[in-house]
mmCIF file as gemmi writes it, N, C-alpha and C atoms, coordinates in Angstrom:
data_model
loop_
_atom_site.group_PDB
_atom_site.id
_atom_site.type_symbol
_atom_site.label_atom_id
_atom_site.label_alt_id
_atom_site.label_comp_id
_atom_site.label_asym_id
_atom_site.label_entity_id
_atom_site.label_seq_id
_atom_site.pdbx_PDB_ins_code
_atom_site.Cartn_x
_atom_site.Cartn_y
_atom_site.Cartn_z
_atom_site.occupancy
_atom_site.B_iso_or_equiv
_atom_site.pdbx_formal_charge
_atom_site.auth_seq_id
_atom_site.auth_asym_id
_atom_site.pdbx_PDB_model_num
ATOM 1 N N . UNK Axp A 1 ? 11.419 6.509 -12.431 1 0 ? 1 A 1
ATOM 2 C CA . UNK Axp A 1 ? 11.909 7.329 -11.348 1 0 ? 1 A 1
ATOM 3 C C . UNK Axp A 1 ? 13.222 6.73 -10.839 1 0 ? 1 A 1
ATOM 4 N N . UNK Axp A 2 ? 14.286 7.556 -10.8 1 0 ? 2 A 1
ATOM 5 C CA . UNK Axp A 2 ? 15.592 7.108 -10.294 1 0 ? 2 A 1
ATOM 6 C C . UNK Axp A 2 ? 15.626 7.323 -8.779 1 0 ? 2 A 1
ATOM 7 N N . UNK Axp A 3 ? 15.937 6.278 -8.055 1 0 ? 3 A 1
ATOM 8 C CA . UNK Axp A 3 ? 15.95 6.325 -6.599 1 0 ? 3 A 1
ATOM 9 C C . UNK Axp A 3 ? 17.397 6.393 -6.122 1 0 ? 3 A 1
ATOM 10 N N . UNK Axp A 4 ? 17.76 7.498 -5.488 1 0 ? 4 A 1
ATOM 11 C CA . UNK Axp A 4 ? 19.095 7.681 -4.928 1 0 ? 4 A 1
ATOM 12 C C . UNK Axp A 4 ? 19.009 7.753 -3.414 1 0 ? 4 A 1
ATOM 13 N N . UNK Axp A 5 ? 20.139 7.586 -2.759 1 0 ? 5 A 1
ATOM 14 C CA . UNK Axp A 5 ? 20.147 7.687 -1.294 1 0 ? 5 A 1
ATOM 15 C C . UNK Axp A 5 ? 19.783 9.099 -0.849 1 0 ? 5 A 1
ATOM 16 N N . UNK Axp A 6 ? 20.176 10.109 -1.614 1 0 ? 6 A 1
ATOM 17 C CA . UNK Axp A 6 ? 19.844 11.492 -1.281 1 0 ? 6 A 1
ATOM 18 C C . UNK Axp A 6 ? 18.331 11.725 -1.365 1 0 ? 6 A 1
ATOM 19 N N . UNK Axp A 7 ? 17.718 11.153 -2.392 1 0 ? 7 A 1
ATOM 20 C CA . UNK Axp A 7 ? 16.279 11.314 -2.573 1 0 ? 7 A 1
ATOM 21 C C . UNK Axp A 7 ? 15.512 10.644 -1.433 1 0 ? 7 A 1
ATOM 22 N N . UNK Axp A 8 ? 15.917 9.438 -1.064 1 0 ? 8 A 1
ATOM 23 C CA . UNK Axp A 8 ? 15.251 8.706 0.017 1 0 ? 8 A 1
ATOM 24 C C . UNK Axp A 8 ? 15.45 9.439 1.345 1 0 ? 8 A 1
ATOM 25 N N . UNK Axp A 9 ? 16.658 9.923 1.599 1 0 ? 9 A 1
ATOM 26 C CA . UNK Axp A 9 ? 16.917 10.691 2.82 1 0 ? 9 A 1
ATOM 27 C C . UNK Axp A 9 ? 16.036 11.934 2.852 1 0 ? 9 A 1
ATOM 28 N N . UNK Axp A 10 ? 15.843 12.573 1.709 1 0 ? 10 A 1
ATOM 29 C CA . UNK Axp A 10 ? 14.969 13.735 1.623 1 0 ? 10 A 1
ATOM 30 C C . UNK Axp A 10 ? 13.532 13.393 1.981 1 0 ? 10 A 1
ATOM 31 N N . UNK Axp A 11 ? 13.063 12.254 1.524 1 0 ? 11 A 1
ATOM 32 C CA . UNK Axp A 11 ? 11.699 11.806 1.871 1 0 ? 11 A 1
ATOM 33 C C . UNK Axp A 11 ? 11.577 11.592 3.376 1 0 ? 11 A 1
ATOM 34 N N . UNK Axp A 12 ? 12.583 10.94 3.96 1 0 ? 12 A 1
ATOM 35 C CA . UNK Axp A 12 ? 12.566 10.715 5.408 1 0 ? 12 A 1
ATOM 36 C C . UNK Axp A 12 ? 12.612 12.035 6.176 1 0 ? 12 A 1
ATOM 37 N N . UNK Axp A 13 ? 13.429 12.972 5.734 1 0 ? 13 A 1
ATOM 38 C CA . UNK Axp A 13 ? 13.518 14.272 6.401 1 0 ? 13 A 1
ATOM 39 C C . UNK Axp A 13 ? 12.196 15.025 6.285 1 0 ? 13 A 1
ATOM 40 N N . UNK Axp A 14 ? 11.546 14.955 5.132 1 0 ? 14 A 1
ATOM 41 C CA . UNK Axp A 14 ? 10.243 15.605 4.973 1 0 ? 14 A 1
ATOM 42 C C . UNK Axp A 14 ? 9.229 15.003 5.944 1 0 ? 14 A 1
ATOM 43 N N . UNK Axp A 15 ? 9.272 13.698 6.121 1 0 ? 15 A 1
ATOM 44 C CA . UNK Axp A 15 ? 8.388 13.033 7.081 1 0 ? 15 A 1
ATOM 45 C C . UNK Axp A 15 ? 8.688 13.514 8.507 1 0 ? 15 A 1
ATOM 46 N N . UNK Axp A 16 ? 9.952 13.549 8.879 1 0 ? 16 A 1
ATOM 47 C CA . UNK Axp A 16 ? 10.328 13.959 10.232 1 0 ? 16 A 1
ATOM 48 C C . UNK Axp A 16 ? 9.991 15.426 10.508 1 0 ? 16 A 1
ATOM 49 N N . UNK Axp A 17 ? 9.967 16.253 9.469 1 0 ? 17 A 1
ATOM 50 C CA . UNK Axp A 17 ? 9.61 17.672 9.625 1 0 ? 17 A 1
ATOM 51 C C . UNK Axp A 17 ? 8.103 17.899 9.46 1 0 ? 17 A 1
ATOM 52 N N . UNK Axp A 18 ? 7.339 16.826 9.413 1 0 ? 18 A 1
ATOM 53 C CA . UNK Axp A 18 ? 5.875 16.892 9.273 1 0 ? 18 A 1
ATOM 54 C C . UNK Axp A 18 ? 5.441 17.569 7.983 1 0 ? 18 A 1
ATOM 55 N N . UNK Axp A 19 ? 6.261 17.474 6.959 1 0 ? 19 A 1
ATOM 56 C CA . UNK Axp A 19 ? 5.931 18.018 5.646 1 0 ? 19 A 1
ATOM 57 C C . UNK Axp A 19 ? 5.332 16.934 4.748 1 0 ? 19 A 1
ATOM 58 N N . UNK Axp A 20 ? 5.458 15.681 5.155 1 0 ? 20 A 1
ATOM 59 C CA . UNK Axp A 20 ? 4.979 14.543 4.39 1 0 ? 20 A 1
ATOM 60 C C . UNK Axp A 20 ? 4.316 13.569 5.363 1 0 ? 20 A 1
ATOM 61 N N . UNK Axp A 21 ? 3.026 13.325 5.197 1 0 ? 21 A 1
ATOM 62 C CA . UNK Axp A 21 ? 2.369 12.381 6.111 1 0 ? 21 A 1
ATOM 63 C C . UNK Axp A 21 ? 2.857 10.948 5.892 1 0 ? 21 A 1
ATOM 64 N N . UNK Axp A 22 ? 2.743 10.148 6.926 1 0 ? 22 A 1
ATOM 65 C CA . UNK Axp A 22 ? 3.188 8.757 6.863 1 0 ? 22 A 1
ATOM 66 C C . UNK Axp A 22 ? 2.528 8.021 5.701 1 0 ? 22 A 1
ATOM 67 N N . UNK Axp A 23 ? 1.247 8.245 5.5 1 0 ? 23 A 1
ATOM 68 C CA . UNK Axp A 23 ? 0.544 7.532 4.425 1 0 ? 23 A 1
ATOM 69 C C . UNK Axp A 23 ? 1.156 7.828 3.06 1 0 ? 23 A 1
ATOM 70 N N . UNK Axp A 24 ? 1.57 9.071 2.818 1 0 ? 24 A 1
ATOM 71 C CA . UNK Axp A 24 ? 2.199 9.423 1.539 1 0 ? 24 A 1
ATOM 72 C C . UNK Axp A 24 ? 3.603 8.849 1.421 1 0 ? 24 A 1
ATOM 73 N N . UNK Axp A 25 ? 4.33 8.803 2.538 1 0 ? 25 A 1
ATOM 74 C CA . UNK Axp A 25 ? 5.66 8.201 2.54 1 0 ? 25 A 1
ATOM 75 C C . UNK Axp A 25 ? 5.559 6.714 2.188 1 0 ? 25 A 1
ATOM 76 N N . UNK Axp A 26 ? 4.602 6.046 2.8 1 0 ? 26 A 1
ATOM 77 C CA . UNK Axp A 26 ? 4.399 4.614 2.54 1 0 ? 26 A 1
ATOM 78 C C . UNK Axp A 26 ? 3.988 4.392 1.089 1 0 ? 26 A 1
ATOM 79 N N . UNK Axp A 27 ? 3.048 5.196 0.603 1 0 ? 27 A 1
ATOM 80 C CA . UNK Axp A 27 ? 2.612 5.062 -0.8 1 0 ? 27 A 1
ATOM 81 C C . UNK Axp A 27 ? 3.781 5.251 -1.762 1 0 ? 27 A 1
ATOM 82 N N . UNK Axp A 28 ? 4.584 6.287 -1.49 1 0 ? 28 A 1
ATOM 83 C CA . UNK Axp A 28 ? 5.746 6.527 -2.342 1 0 ? 28 A 1
ATOM 84 C C . UNK Axp A 28 ? 6.683 5.317 -2.328 1 0 ? 28 A 1
ATOM 85 N N . UNK Axp A 29 ? 6.965 4.792 -1.134 1 0 ? 29 A 1
ATOM 86 C CA . UNK Axp A 29 ? 7.892 3.664 -1.007 1 0 ? 29 A 1
ATOM 87 C C . UNK Axp A 29 ? 7.362 2.425 -1.724 1 0 ? 29 A 1
ATOM 88 N N . UNK Axp A 30 ? 6.067 2.164 -1.57 1 0 ? 30 A 1
ATOM 89 C CA . UNK Axp A 30 ? 5.491 1.004 -2.247 1 0 ? 30 A 1
ATOM 90 C C . UNK Axp A 30 ? 5.607 1.151 -3.762 1 0 ? 30 A 1
ATOM 91 N N . UNK Axp A 31 ? 5.3 2.335 -4.288 1 0 ? 31 A 1
ATOM 92 C CA . UNK Axp A 31 ? 5.417 2.576 -5.727 1 0 ? 31 A 1
ATOM 93 C C . UNK Axp A 31 ? 6.868 2.49 -6.189 1 0 ? 31 A 1
ATOM 94 N N . UNK Axp A 32 ? 7.78 3.027 -5.378 1 0 ? 32 A 1
ATOM 95 C CA . UNK Axp A 32 ? 9.199 2.991 -5.728 1 0 ? 32 A 1
ATOM 96 C C . UNK Axp A 32 ? 9.704 1.552 -5.815 1 0 ? 32 A 1
ATOM 97 N N . UNK Axp A 33 ? 9.234 0.699 -4.923 1 0 ? 33 A 1
ATOM 98 C CA . UNK Axp A 33 ? 9.668 -0.705 -4.959 1 0 ? 33 A 1
ATOM 99 C C . UNK Axp A 33 ? 9.183 -1.395 -6.227 1 0 ? 33 A 1
ATOM 100 N N . UNK Axp A 34 ? 8.002 -0.996 -6.712 1 0 ? 34 A 1
ATOM 101 C CA . UNK Axp A 34 ? 7.433 -1.647 -7.896 1 0 ? 34 A 1
ATOM 102 C C . UNK Axp A 34 ? 7.969 -1.066 -9.208 1 0 ? 34 A 1
ATOM 103 N N . UNK Axp A 35 ? 8.164 0.261 -9.248 1 0 ? 35 A 1
ATOM 104 C CA . UNK Axp A 35 ? 8.476 0.885 -10.529 1 0 ? 35 A 1
ATOM 105 C C . UNK Axp A 35 ? 9.759 1.71 -10.543 1 0 ? 35 A 1
ATOM 106 N N . UNK Axp A 36 ? 10.385 1.882 -9.374 1 0 ? 36 A 1
ATOM 107 C CA . UNK Axp A 36 ? 11.566 2.728 -9.294 1 0 ? 36 A 1
ATOM 108 C C . UNK Axp A 36 ? 12.816 2.059 -9.843 1 0 ? 36 A 1
ATOM 109 N N . UNK Axp A 37 ? 13.748 2.888 -10.257 1 0 ? 37 A 1
ATOM 110 C CA . UNK Axp A 37 ? 15.046 2.421 -10.734 1 0 ? 37 A 1
ATOM 111 C C . UNK Axp A 37 ? 16.087 2.816 -9.685 1 0 ? 37 A 1
ATOM 112 N N . UNK Axp A 38 ? 16.589 1.851 -8.962 1 0 ? 38 A 1
ATOM 113 C CA . UNK Axp A 38 ? 17.557 2.117 -7.902 1 0 ? 38 A 1
ATOM 114 C C . UNK Axp A 38 ? 18.945 2.288 -8.519 1 0 ? 38 A 1
ATOM 115 N N . UNK Axp A 39 ? 19.585 3.396 -8.213 1 0 ? 39 A 1
ATOM 116 C CA . UNK Axp A 39 ? 20.923 3.64 -8.758 1 0 ? 39 A 1
ATOM 117 C C . UNK Axp A 39 ? 21.919 2.675 -8.126 1 0 ? 39 A 1
ATOM 118 N N . UNK Axp A 40 ? 23.056 2.515 -8.761 1 0 ? 40 A 1
ATOM 119 C CA . UNK Axp A 40 ? 24.06 1.551 -8.309 1 0 ? 40 A 1
ATOM 120 C C . UNK Axp A 40 ? 24.675 1.899 -6.955 1 0 ? 40 A 1
ATOM 121 N N . UNK Axp A 41 ? 24.896 3.197 -6.709 1 0 ? 41 A 1
ATOM 122 C CA . UNK Axp A 41 ? 25.54 3.589 -5.455 1 0 ? 41 A 1
ATOM 123 C C . UNK Axp A 41 ? 24.675 3.181 -4.259 1 0 ? 41 A 1
ATOM 124 N N . UNK Axp A 42 ? 25.222 2.33 -3.408 1 0 ? 42 A 1
ATOM 125 C CA . UNK Axp A 42 ? 24.532 1.835 -2.213 1 0 ? 42 A 1
ATOM 126 C C . UNK Axp A 42 ? 23.186 1.202 -2.562 1 0 ? 42 A 1
ATOM 127 N N . UNK Axp A 43 ? 23.143 0.526 -3.69 1 0 ? 43 A 1
ATOM 128 C CA . UNK Axp A 43 ? 21.9 -0.08 -4.186 1 0 ? 43 A 1
ATOM 129 C C . UNK Axp A 43 ? 21.174 -0.888 -3.122 1 0 ? 43 A 1
ATOM 130 N N . UNK Axp A 44 ? 21.855 -1.812 -2.479 1 0 ? 44 A 1
ATOM 131 C CA . UNK Axp A 44 ? 21.202 -2.691 -1.504 1 0 ? 44 A 1
ATOM 132 C C . UNK Axp A 44 ? 20.69 -1.928 -0.297 1 0 ? 44 A 1
ATOM 133 N N . UNK Axp A 45 ? 21.488 -0.986 0.21 1 0 ? 45 A 1
ATOM 134 C CA . UNK Axp A 45 ? 21.061 -0.209 1.368 1 0 ? 45 A 1
ATOM 135 C C . UNK Axp A 45 ? 19.833 0.628 1.033 1 0 ? 45 A 1
ATOM 136 N N . UNK Axp A 46 ? 19.861 1.295 -0.111 1 0 ? 46 A 1
ATOM 137 C CA . UNK Axp A 46 ? 18.741 2.157 -0.515 1 0 ? 46 A 1
ATOM 138 C C . UNK Axp A 46 ? 17.483 1.31 -0.706 1 0 ? 46 A 1
ATOM 139 N N . UNK Axp A 47 ? 17.615 0.198 -1.397 1 0 ? 47 A 1
ATOM 140 C CA . UNK Axp A 47 ? 16.466 -0.687 -1.621 1 0 ? 47 A 1
ATOM 141 C C . UNK Axp A 47 ? 15.904 -1.201 -0.297 1 0 ? 47 A 1
ATOM 142 N N . UNK Axp A 48 ? 16.775 -1.573 0.64 1 0 ? 48 A 1
ATOM 143 C CA . UNK Axp A 48 ? 16.321 -2.06 1.942 1 0 ? 48 A 1
ATOM 144 C C . UNK Axp A 48 ? 15.576 -0.984 2.723 1 0 ? 48 A 1
ATOM 145 N N . UNK Axp A 49 ? 16.07 0.254 2.669 1 0 ? 49 A 1
ATOM 146 C CA . UNK Axp A 49 ? 15.41 1.358 3.376 1 0 ? 49 A 1
ATOM 147 C C . UNK Axp A 49 ? 14.035 1.617 2.769 1 0 ? 49 A 1
ATOM 148 N N . UNK Axp A 50 ? 13.956 1.657 1.451 1 0 ? 50 A 1
ATOM 149 C CA . UNK Axp A 50 ? 12.673 1.9 0.791 1 0 ? 50 A 1
ATOM 150 C C . UNK Axp A 50 ? 11.691 0.765 1.104 1 0 ? 50 A 1
ATOM 151 N N . UNK Axp A 51 ? 12.17 -0.458 1.095 1 0 ? 51 A 1
ATOM 152 C CA . UNK Axp A 51 ? 11.307 -1.597 1.429 1 0 ? 51 A 1
ATOM 153 C C . UNK Axp A 51 ? 10.776 -1.461 2.853 1 0 ? 51 A 1
ATOM 154 N N . UNK Axp A 52 ? 11.627 -1.046 3.77 1 0 ? 52 A 1
ATOM 155 C CA . UNK Axp A 52 ? 11.205 -0.868 5.171 1 0 ? 52 A 1
ATOM 156 C C . UNK Axp A 52 ? 10.168 0.244 5.285 1 0 ? 52 A 1
ATOM 157 N N . UNK Axp A 53 ? 10.352 1.337 4.556 1 0 ? 53 A 1
ATOM 158 C CA . UNK Axp A 53 ? 9.385 2.437 4.581 1 0 ? 53 A 1
ATOM 159 C C . UNK Axp A 53 ? 8.032 1.995 4.034 1 0 ? 53 A 1
ATOM 160 N N . UNK Axp A 54 ? 8.034 1.082 3.093 1 0 ? 54 A 1
ATOM 161 C CA . UNK Axp A 54 ? 6.783 0.575 2.539 1 0 ? 54 A 1
ATOM 162 C C . UNK Axp A 54 ? 5.955 -0.214 3.53 1 0 ? 54 A 1
ATOM 163 N N . UNK Axp A 55 ? 6.57 -0.632 4.633 1 0 ? 55 A 1
ATOM 164 C CA . UNK Axp A 55 ? 5.865 -1.389 5.675 1 0 ? 55 A 1
ATOM 165 C C . UNK Axp A 55 ? 5.49 -0.527 6.876 1 0 ? 55 A 1
ATOM 166 N N . UNK Axp A 56 ? 5.802 0.747 6.83 1 0 ? 56 A 1
ATOM 167 C CA . UNK Axp A 56 ? 5.651 1.614 8.011 1 0 ? 56 A 1
ATOM 168 C C . UNK Axp A 56 ? 4.211 1.818 8.442 1 0 ? 56 A 1
ATOM 169 N N . UNK Axp A 57 ? 3.239 1.506 7.593 1 0 ? 57 A 1
ATOM 170 C CA . UNK Axp A 57 ? 1.846 1.677 7.996 1 0 ? 57 A 1
ATOM 171 C C . UNK Axp A 57 ? 1.264 0.429 8.643 1 0 ? 57 A 1
ATOM 172 N N . UNK Axp A 58 ? 2.052 -0.623 8.752 1 0 ? 58 A 1
ATOM 173 C CA . UNK Axp A 58 ? 1.614 -1.852 9.409 1 0 ? 58 A 1
ATOM 174 C C . UNK Axp A 58 ? 1.955 -1.741 10.891 1 0 ? 58 A 1
ATOM 175 N N . UNK Axp A 59 ? 0.969 -1.933 11.752 1 0 ? 59 A 1
ATOM 176 C CA . UNK Axp A 59 ? 1.15 -1.731 13.187 1 0 ? 59 A 1
ATOM 177 C C . UNK Axp A 59 ? 2.366 -2.465 13.74 1 0 ? 59 A 1
ATOM 178 N N . UNK Axp A 60 ? 2.602 -3.668 13.277 1 0 ? 60 A 1
ATOM 179 C CA . UNK Axp A 60 ? 3.724 -4.46 13.787 1 0 ? 60 A 1
ATOM 180 C C . UNK Axp A 60 ? 5.071 -3.83 13.447 1 0 ? 60 A 1
ATOM 181 N N . UNK Axp A 61 ? 5.126 -3.022 12.396 1 0 ? 61 A 1
ATOM 182 C CA . UNK Axp A 61 ? 6.389 -2.418 11.984 1 0 ? 61 A 1
ATOM 183 C C . UNK Axp A 61 ? 6.496 -0.966 12.434 1 0 ? 61 A 1
ATOM 184 N N . UNK Axp A 62 ? 5.483 -0.151 12.159 1 0 ? 62 A 1
ATOM 185 C CA . UNK Axp A 62 ? 5.513 1.252 12.566 1 0 ? 62 A 1
ATOM 186 C C . UNK Axp A 62 ? 6.753 1.974 12.065 1 0 ? 62 A 1
ATOM 187 N N . UNK Axp A 63 ? 6.98 3.187 12.611 1 0 ? 63 A 1
ATOM 188 C CA . UNK Axp A 63 ? 8.16 3.955 12.239 1 0 ? 63 A 1
ATOM 189 C C . UNK Axp A 63 ? 8.497 4.88 13.4 1 0 ? 63 A 1
ATOM 190 N N . UNK Axp A 64 ? 9.384 4.452 14.255 1 0 ? 64 A 1
ATOM 191 C CA . UNK Axp A 64 ? 9.78 5.236 15.423 1 0 ? 64 A 1
ATOM 192 C C . UNK Axp A 64 ? 10.935 6.165 15.078 1 0 ? 64 A 1
ATOM 193 N N . UNK Axp A 65 ? 11.243 7.072 16.005 1 0 ? 65 A 1
ATOM 194 C CA . UNK Axp A 65 ? 12.395 7.954 15.837 1 0 ? 65 A 1
ATOM 195 C C . UNK Axp A 65 ? 13.666 7.12 15.659 1 0 ? 65 A 1
ATOM 196 N N . UNK Axp A 66 ? 13.783 6.063 16.464 1 0 ? 66 A 1
ATOM 197 C CA . UNK Axp A 66 ? 14.955 5.195 16.376 1 0 ? 66 A 1
ATOM 198 C C . UNK Axp A 66 ? 15.033 4.513 15.013 1 0 ? 66 A 1
ATOM 199 N N . UNK Axp A 67 ? 13.886 4.127 14.478 1 0 ? 67 A 1
ATOM 200 C CA . UNK Axp A 67 ? 13.858 3.537 13.133 1 0 ? 67 A 1
ATOM 201 C C . UNK Axp A 67 ? 14.391 4.534 12.109 1 0 ? 67 A 1
ATOM 202 N N . UNK Axp A 68 ? 13.892 5.772 12.188 1 0 ? 68 A 1
ATOM 203 C CA . UNK Axp A 68 ? 14.323 6.811 11.242 1 0 ? 68 A 1
ATOM 204 C C . UNK Axp A 68 ? 15.823 7.066 11.358 1 0 ? 68 A 1
ATOM 205 N N . UNK Axp A 69 ? 16.327 7.124 12.591 1 0 ? 69 A 1
ATOM 206 C CA . UNK Axp A 69 ? 17.776 7.304 12.789 1 0 ? 69 A 1
ATOM 207 C C . UNK Axp A 69 ? 18.556 6.177 12.119 1 0 ? 69 A 1
ATOM 208 N N . UNK Axp A 70 ? 18.109 4.956 12.338 1 0 ? 70 A 1
ATOM 209 C CA . UNK Axp A 70 ? 18.79 3.798 11.764 1 0 ? 70 A 1
ATOM 210 C C . UNK Axp A 70 ? 18.724 3.777 10.25 1 0 ? 70 A 1
ATOM 211 N N . UNK Axp A 71 ? 17.575 4.129 9.697 1 0 ? 71 A 1
ATOM 212 C CA . UNK Axp A 71 ? 17.428 4.146 8.24 1 0 ? 71 A 1
ATOM 213 C C . UNK Axp A 71 ? 18.314 5.225 7.633 1 0 ? 71 A 1
ATOM 214 N N . UNK Axp A 72 ? 18.346 6.4 8.245 1 0 ? 72 A 1
ATOM 215 C CA . UNK Axp A 72 ? 19.214 7.465 7.75 1 0 ? 72 A 1
ATOM 216 C C . UNK Axp A 72 ? 20.684 7.062 7.851 1 0 ? 72 A 1
ATOM 217 N N . UNK Axp A 73 ? 21.059 6.404 8.945 1 0 ? 73 A 1
ATOM 218 C CA . UNK Axp A 73 ? 22.437 5.941 9.118 1 0 ? 73 A 1
ATOM 219 C C . UNK Axp A 73 ? 22.796 4.943 8.019 1 0 ? 73 A 1
ATOM 220 N N . UNK Axp A 74 ? 21.845 4.074 7.676 1 0 ? 74 A 1
ATOM 221 C CA . UNK Axp A 74 ? 22.069 3.093 6.613 1 0 ? 74 A 1
ATOM 222 C C . UNK Axp A 74 ? 22.335 3.78 5.269 1 0 ? 74 A 1
ATOM 223 N N . UNK Axp A 75 ? 21.755 4.983 5.104 1 0 ? 75 A 1
ATOM 224 C CA . UNK Axp A 75 ? 21.942 5.752 3.875 1 0 ? 75 A 1
ATOM 225 C C . UNK Axp A 75 ? 23.189 6.634 3.92 1 0 ? 75 A 1
ATOM 226 N N . UNK Axp A 76 ? 23.87 6.66 5.073 1 0 ? 76 A 1
ATOM 227 C CA . UNK Axp A 76 ? 25.079 7.467 5.195 1 0 ? 76 A 1
ATOM 228 C C . UNK Axp A 76 ? 24.844 8.837 5.797 1 0 ? 76 A 1
ATOM 229 N N . UNK Axp A 77 ? 23.735 9.006 6.515 1 0 ? 77 A 1
ATOM 230 C CA . UNK Axp A 77 ? 23.402 10.275 7.157 1 0 ? 77 A 1
ATOM 231 C C . UNK Axp A 77 ? 23.271 10.07 8.658 1 0 ? 77 A 1
ATOM 232 N N . UNK Axp A 78 ? 23.281 11.174 9.398 1 0 ? 78 A 1
ATOM 233 C CA . UNK Axp A 78 ? 22.984 11.1 10.821 1 0 ? 78 A 1
ATOM 234 C C . UNK Axp A 78 ? 21.892 12.112 11.13 1 0 ? 78 A 1
ATOM 235 N N . UNK Axp A 79 ? 21.064 11.784 12.093 1 0 ? 79 A 1
ATOM 236 C CA . UNK Axp A 79 ? 19.944 12.651 12.478 1 0 ? 79 A 1
ATOM 237 C C . UNK Axp A 79 ? 20.273 13.32 13.81 1 0 ? 79 A 1
ATOM 238 N N . UNK Axp A 80 ? 19.925 14.581 13.907 1 0 ? 80 A 1
ATOM 239 C CA . UNK Axp A 80 ? 20.114 15.335 15.151 1 0 ? 80 A 1
ATOM 240 C C . UNK Axp A 80 ? 18.802 16.028 15.482 1 0 ? 80 A 1
ATOM 241 N N . UNK Axp A 81 ? 18.443 16.012 16.724 1 0 ? 81 A 1
ATOM 242 C CA . UNK Axp A 81 ? 17.194 16.598 17.167 1 0 ? 81 A 1
ATOM 243 C C . UNK Axp A 81 ? 17.477 17.895 17.912 1 0 ? 81 A 1
ATOM 244 N N . UNK Axp A 82 ? 16.717 18.913 17.607 1 0 ? 82 A 1
ATOM 245 C CA . UNK Axp A 82 ? 16.86 20.184 18.305 1 0 ? 82 A 1
ATOM 246 C C . UNK Axp A 82 ? 15.513 20.539 18.919 1 0 ? 82 A 1
ATOM 247 N N . UNK Axp A 83 ? 15.499 20.853 20.196 1 0 ? 83 A 1
ATOM 248 C CA . UNK Axp A 83 ? 14.269 21.232 20.889 1 0 ? 83 A 1
ATOM 249 C C . UNK Axp A 83 ? 14.407 22.685 21.309 1 0 ? 83 A 1
ATOM 250 N N . UNK Axp A 84 ? 13.398 23.498 20.972 1 0 ? 84 A 1
ATOM 251 C CA . UNK Axp A 84 ? 13.41 24.912 21.336 1 0 ? 84 A 1
ATOM 252 C C . UNK Axp A 84 ? 12.104 25.252 22.034 1 0 ? 84 A 1
ATOM 253 N N . UNK Axp A 85 ? 12.103 26.32 22.789 1 0 ? 85 A 1
ATOM 254 C CA . UNK Axp A 85 ? 10.862 26.76 23.442 1 0 ? 85 A 1
ATOM 255 C C . UNK Axp A 85 ? 10.047 27.556 22.448 1 0 ? 85 A 1
ATOM 256 N N . UNK Axp A 86 ? 8.753 27.581 22.674 1 0 ? 86 A 1
ATOM 257 C CA . UNK Axp A 86 ? 7.864 28.304 21.756 1 0 ? 86 A 1
ATOM 258 C C . UNK Axp A 86 ? 7.742 29.756 22.154 1 0 ? 86 A 1
């Protein structure tokens, strides 16, 4: 599996949109760290973000909105929140 910054950002966005549960995000990240092929572009940043996501199920680390913003920023993206009435 080739790991790109776009792919990792997509995983994070799916999590933030409640399309991907935290447990699946963590499982994916753990597997990616063991078997994934990180592309050269932003290799260190992408690897660091994936490593951090692999720890998100540990209470001491968790995954807050601020964490997600920072991880996306590390990948070259910015997050914006929109609140609407139901």
